[in-house]
Each structure stands twice: as structure tokens, then as C-alpha cells.
N, C-alpha and C positions, 0 to 999 in steps of 0.2 A: 328640562325635558331633553333627553339624549336623542340624537338623530339615529335613524335606522341604520343598522350595520350595512356598510357598503360591500356588496358582493354581486357576483353574476348569478342571478336567479333564473336565467334562461339557459340553464345547463341541459345538454342532451344526454341520453343514456350513455353514449360513448364518452362524453365529457366526464360523467360521474365514474364510469369504469376506469378511465385513465387516471383520474385523481386518486381513486382508491388504490390502484396499482402503484402509482408514484409514491404514495404514503407508505405502502408496504415495503417498497424498495429502499426508501431513504431513512425510515425509522426502524431501528431494531425493536422487535416485539418485546414489550415489557408488560409485567402485570401492573395494572392500574389499581392501587389499593384504595378503593372507594371508602372502605371502612377498615378500622384496625381488625386484624385477624391473626390468630396464633399461627406461626409457621407450620406446625404439624397439620393444620387443616387446609393449607394452601393446595388447591387443585384436587382436594379429596372428592369433590362432586363436580364432574364435568357437565356443562350445560351449554345450550346455544339458543339464540333467539333470532327471529327474522325481523328485519326492519323493512316492512313492505312500503315501497314508494309507488305513488301513482300520480298521474297528471290529470288535473281537472280544472277547466276554465283557464288554461294556460299557466297554471301554477302547480308546483310539486307539493305533494302532501305526504305525510307519514300516517300509516294506519296503526291504531292502538286499540287495546282492549281494556276493559275493567274486569278484574278477576272477581269471582264470587267470594262469599264469606265461608265457603265450605272447602276451598283448596287448602293444601297443607302449608304452603308458604305464601307470604305477601298477600294475605287476605284483603279483598276489597280494593286493592291498589291498581292504579293504571300501569299497564305493562305492554311490552311487545309480545306477540305470540311466540311460544317456545317452551323449552323445558329440559329435563335431565337427559343425558346421553344414555342410550341403551346399548347392549352388547352388539346388536346388529348394525348399529350406525357406523359407517366407515369414515365419516367426516363430520365437522360441525354443520356443514350444509345439509347433510342427511338428517341430522338431529332437528335442525330448525324447520326443515320442510315437513318432516313427519309430524312433529308436534303442532305445527301450524295447521296441518290438515285435520288433526284430531280435535283441535280447539275451535276452528272457525270454518272448516270445510274447504279451504283454499288448496286446490290441487297443485302438486309439485310441478306438473307439466305446464301450469299457467304462470310460473314464476321464472323470470329471467335473472339469474344471479349475476351481480355486478362486482362483488368483492366482499371483503371483511373489514371490520374495525378491530382495533387492539382489544385483546381479551381483558376482562376485569374481574375483580373478586368482590363478592357481596358479604355483608355481615352475617348472612345465614349460611355461609360456607360454600357457595357455588362459584366455580370459575366459569364465567360466561363468555362465549365468543359471539359477537353480533355479526350477522350475515345480512348484507344489503341486497335486496332484489326488487325488481319492478313487476307490478301486477296489473292486470286489466282493471278498468273502472268504467262503469259500475260492475259489480260482481255478485253472483248469487250465493252469498255466504250461508253456511249452515253452522249455527252456533251450538257448541256443547254446553248445555245449560248447567252442567255440573262444574264447569271451569270458568266460563265467561258469562258475564251479565250484560255486557254491552260492547259494541264496536263503534268507534268514531275515528275521526281524523283531524289533524292539525296541519295547516300550511307551513312549509319551511320558512316562508317570509315572516310569518307571525312569530315563529320560534326564534328567528334571528334578530328580532327587535330587542335590544338590551333592556328596554323598559318592562319587558314581560317576564323577567326572571330575577332571582336573587339567591344568594347563598346564606343559609341560616345555620345556627348552632342547633343540633338535634341530639336528643338522648333516646336510645332505642327502647328504654323502659324506665320506670321510676327508680329502679335499683341499679341502673347503668351509671357508673361514676365518670365515664369517659365521654366528653363532648365530641360530636362528629360534625364536620362542615358538609352540609347537604344542599344540593340545588333544588329549588322549588320554582316552578313556573306559575304564572298567574292562572286563575281559573279560566278554562276555555270550554264552552258549551257544558258548563256544570261539572267539569272534570279537572282535577289537579294532577299535572305531571310532575313527579318529584322522585328523589332517590336515585336508584340505579338506572331506571329508565330515562330520567332526566339527564343523567351523566352520559348515557349512550347517545341521546339526542344531541347534546352539546358536542360530543366527540365527532358525530357525523357532520355537524355544521363546520367544525374546524377542518375536518378532512376535505370538505368541499370548498374551503376557503370562504365560508360565510361566517367568519369569526365573530364571536360575541366579545365586545370590549369588557374589561373588568369593571365590576360594580364598585 
């Protein structure tokens, strides 16, 4: 049994903002190739997601959604709220906040943006920028039933426990000849965080110095 990852879980908002700013200054932005993708498709579809952080019971949590089976991409998967960039979006923050409001009714004025994580590419051809923000809790969410089937949260401390995740070989389809190394977390409240959303969660933990040891 591995011990819990040693890190400072008593981070303040300013601590989180400072750590994200420090990472942005010290690490040159690179595309994190989550899955293999043809260079012609790189960045062809811009997108952004919000990583909603909130404090409850003295613990930081991240808010997640489960997508419906009727959305175009990532059907039924656990995901952060967000989506494709529109022409009127001036920044990834604008995209993330607009899409989050459309999906779960969280108002942009109720989100305190703390920073970004490195952009990454998905196998479905999206270049995603994760935006980190703090939200009030509890909150009167209004769910778009066409896009979201459920909202739930996971404590950062639980995510940072190395016994709660593993990397597995994954094939996107029966006809996919290329194996991909994908992160899967254990089931939490009946939900499984995996794939791009799991990678974003791990990147957040690393940025906050809550590093997960290699399995």
C-alpha cells in the first residue's frame, strides 16, 4: 500500500494563483500529446474547459460533470464543463466561462479565475486549454439536460492518493491498431474519471505540487 502523496493541501486561493503563475513563467508552453494525432489536425479545433475548484469541509474539491449520450463528442464520459471556441470568444477564459454557464448555469461573475494549465490535444482533434477558477459552494446550478446528466465533485486529497489511479493501455475502437497510454482513476461515487479529464486533473495536481508518484 503506497502512502498518500505528501503535499500542502491547505493551499489558499493566492497560493494556487501563485503556483499557476510560477508554472506559466518557468515552463515554456508545449502541446501535451495525450493521444497520437496527425499534425494537420493539431489546433484545428480550439476549446477550453473550466476546472471549478471549491472548498468544503476544509478541503479543496474539483467539480465535474457526466456528459449525456446525446452530445457530439465524449458521450457519457466524465468531463470538466467547457467546449469549443466561438468567434466571439476573446480568450480561453471567455470560452470556458461561456460554455460552463450554458452547461450548468454557473455565472461568469461567480468565478474567480486563478490561472491556466498547459494546453493539450485530444484524440478527437481538440486543442484544449484548461482554465482554473474558484466557485462558491454550495451553488444553485441549472443543468442543461441536453449536455449534462450529472454534476459531482472529487476532493483533491483523494485524487492525489497514488492508490486511486493507474495508467492503462487503451484502444479507441476495435479497429484502432495503435495502443494509447491513458490515465484511469478508481470509481468515485459511481463515476470513473479517465482520459483527457484525468490527464488535466493530474496536471493540476502537479502544478500545485501535489505530485502523484509513478505507478
